[in-house]
N, C-alpha and C positions, 0 to 999 in steps of 0.2 A: 154279826150282820154285817161288816163289810168284807170279810172274804165271800160272804155270800152273793154282795154286790157284784165282785170280781168275777164269779162263777154266772152269774145271768148276763154279764157282759160277753163274756167268753162264749156262752151258749148263742147269744145273737149274731155274735161274730163269725160264728161258722154256719149258722143259719144263712145269713149273708153272703158267705163265699161260697158254699156248697148246693145251696137250695132257694136261689134266685133273692128277689130284692126284698128289703127288711121288713117292708110292710106285709106284704104277703106271708112272710115269716110267722110274724107273731100274733096275726088276727086269727086266730082258731080257737074255736071250744074245745077242742081238744087237743090236751096236750101234758106234759110232763107234770106242770105246776102252773101257778099263777103268776104271770108277768109283772101286769099294772090292770090299772082301771083309767077308762077314759071315756069323755061324752061320746055318746050315740052317734053314728054318720051314715049317712045313705048307703044303705048296700050290706051293713053289719047285718050278721045272722040275730033275730030275734032270741034265739035261744041263748045266746050269751049275754042277755040284759041283767044285770045285777040288781034286783029288786029293792033288795036293802038299802043299797046306794042310792038308787034312783028314790027311793022314800022320803029318803034323810036330804037329798040336797033338791029335789023337785025337778029334777030334768033327766033322762034317761042317760043311763051309763052303763056301759059293758067291760065285761071281763077279757082281756086278753091272757092268754095262755102260751107259754114255749112248747112249740111242738117235737115231736120226736127225730130230729136230724143229728144224727150222728157222724164222727168224723173220725179219720185216721192223726193221730197227733204225734208228733216226734220231739223229744228234749235231747240236744247235743250239749254236752257237758263237757269244758275245761277242765282237763285234771291235772296242767302243769304246774310246775313249783311258782309261778307267779302270781298264781291265786291264793298262795298262802300269806301274801304281803297284805299289811294294813296298819295304818298309821294312826287310827282312831281306834273305838272298842272293837270291831270287829275287823277280821279278816277279808278278803274277796272271797276266800272258800266258805266263810261261814253265812255270808250273804248270799251266796249261791245256792249253799244247802236250803236256806229258808225261802228263798224265793221259789225253788224246786218244789218244795213239799207244797206252798200256795196256789203254783199254776197246777200241780198235778192232781189236787182237791179241785180245785173249778173244771178241771179235762174229767177225771174219771167216773164223777158221780153221776153223771147224766149219760154213761153206757159207752162213750167214747172208746177206741181203741188206741191204748198207750205205748209207745215204744222208746227207746234210750239208745244212745249211742255216747261212750265216755272215750275222749281220745287225749293225747298228748302232741308228740310227734307223730303218732300212728294210734289206729284204733284199738284204744284200750278193751272195751268192751262192748257188745250191739246186743240188746234185747227187742226180738220182733216184737210188733205191737199187740199186744191182748187187752180184753175188755175186763172190768172188773175192778172195783176201786182197793181191795186188799191185794190183789195181783199190782196193781199198781204201786201202791206204796211198798210192798215187800221189794219190788224190781228197783223202785228209788233208792232205797236205802243200800241195797247190793251194792249199784253203781257208785254211793257215796262214801261206802265204808272201804270199798275195795282198794287198796294201793296200788296207785299206777307202775308201770314197769319203767318211764321213763319220766324225766323232770320238763323236757322241752316241748314245744308248742308248732303243728303243725296244720293251721286250720283246713287247708288243701286237701290234706288225708281225709279226714273228716267227712268233707262235702262231699268228693269225689265218690266215696266209699257208700256213702248215703245215697247219691243219686243213680249209682247202678243197683242197689237193694230195693229201692221205693219207686215203683211204676205209677200207679193210681195217687191222684191229686192229694197231697197233705198240707198239715198244719204243722209246720216247723219253728222250732224255737231253740235257739243258738246261746247258751249262756256263757258268756267268755268275757276277760277283759281286751280280748281282741289285739294283745300284744304279740305279734307272731311275723314270721316273715311275711310280707305283701305279695304273695305268689297263688293268692286264691279268689284273684278278678273272676276268671273265666270261670271257674269251677262254682263261685257264687251266684254269676248270672245265668249260667245253665240250670241251677236249680231252683232259681226264684222265677225261672219262665215258668216251670210244672207247677210250683208249690208255692204256698204263700210263706215265705221265710221273714221270721220275726227275730233281729237280734236284740238280745237281752245284755246291757253292757255293764257291767260290773267293774267301778273303777274308784281309785282313791285319789284326792285332791293333791296328795305330795307326788304324785305321778310326771303331773302334768305343771303344776304352779306352787314354786318355789318363792317366797317372801323375799323383798330386797333387803339385802344386807351387806357388810363389805368382809371380803374373805373368798375361802375358797372351799369347796364342799366336795369331799369323795364320797362315791355312791358306789355301790355294788348289784350287778345284775344278779337276781336270786336264782335265776337258771343257768346263767354260762360260770357264774364267780368272777366275771371280770370285773373290775375297778377302772373306775373313770372319775377325774376330778375337773371339777366344772366352777366357774367364776361366778360367784354372787352377787355382785354388784349391780347388776341389772336383775329385776325380778323378772323369774321365768314364768311365763304364760304362755305355752304353747299347744295347739290343738291337736289332739294324736291325729297321725295322717289318715284313719281308716275310716274317720268320717267323711273324707272327701270321697272315698270310694263308695259308701253308702249313697251320698247325694249323686254322684255319678250313675249311678245303676237304681236310682229311686226306689230304695229301700229305707223304709223307715221303722226306726228301732226305738227301744227303751233304755234310757242310761240312768242307772242307780248309783250312788254314791255310799261307800262305807261309813259315813258319817250321817247318813239319815234312819229315821225309825220305820217301822212297820206300816206305821199311818201313812207315813209319806209314799213309801212302794205301791201300796194297794190305791191311792190317788192317783199317781203316774200312770199306773198299768189299768185302771178304771177309764181314765180320761184317754188314753192311747186306743184302748179298743174300741171308746165310743167313737172318737175322731176317724179310726179305719171302718167302723160301720158307715159314718155318716159319706163317708169318700166311694162308698159303693165298690162295684166291680166283684168280678169272683173269679177263683182260680183257673187258669187255661187246662182244657181238656187237652 
């Protein structure tokens, strides 16, 4: 039931971005499935009246359905070595796989075209958008299981590649920890001008927050294998620099922590979609 809520919110978002106002999008008697019941308003089609609910409550109620709005949706997946880090029960790589499964389920079941791009410091894999739930899950499994040829990260390489490949307005999810060289401001800005870009930031608290203690801590970069010694005399609580870039470009994202469970992910994603719908606006043509 919780996964279905994500799917309904995502389909509402697609209608909002690609098909005009949210109200006109769901107020339809001909659609894919029932979305909700609400009290009759002037101008509603009488054919949409739900007589069973009306007789029970005593006031006219109408059935609103999700109409057949389809979109092209891309998932950009970070396959660099930093995704293998996790200081709690799961690694970031584990969380990305579960989040991707949840989002692909929500995106593919209503007939959207689903494409994938896996990257490290290069494009590791590109799968053009295709329809069909089985096709989407088969391609997702391939992206997740294929071993990358590199361990490093370059988000700019992925964004530049996709901008050249995809011309029609699309919905693009970027699943990454965003620990990468900060050379992608221009490519992210360019991509977000034509498409709706949603960063899904998977992070671990130990990467930005270290409790206060007396002594020193030696840490190793999992991608470069370089060691660094830091003082723990003062508690470390530094926000990652990419958040400032997202604010500068007015791009909203979803942050998921490795110590959170699926119920929290679903709540965060549903609330983000709902907030984005209420904000309004459409993808630029």
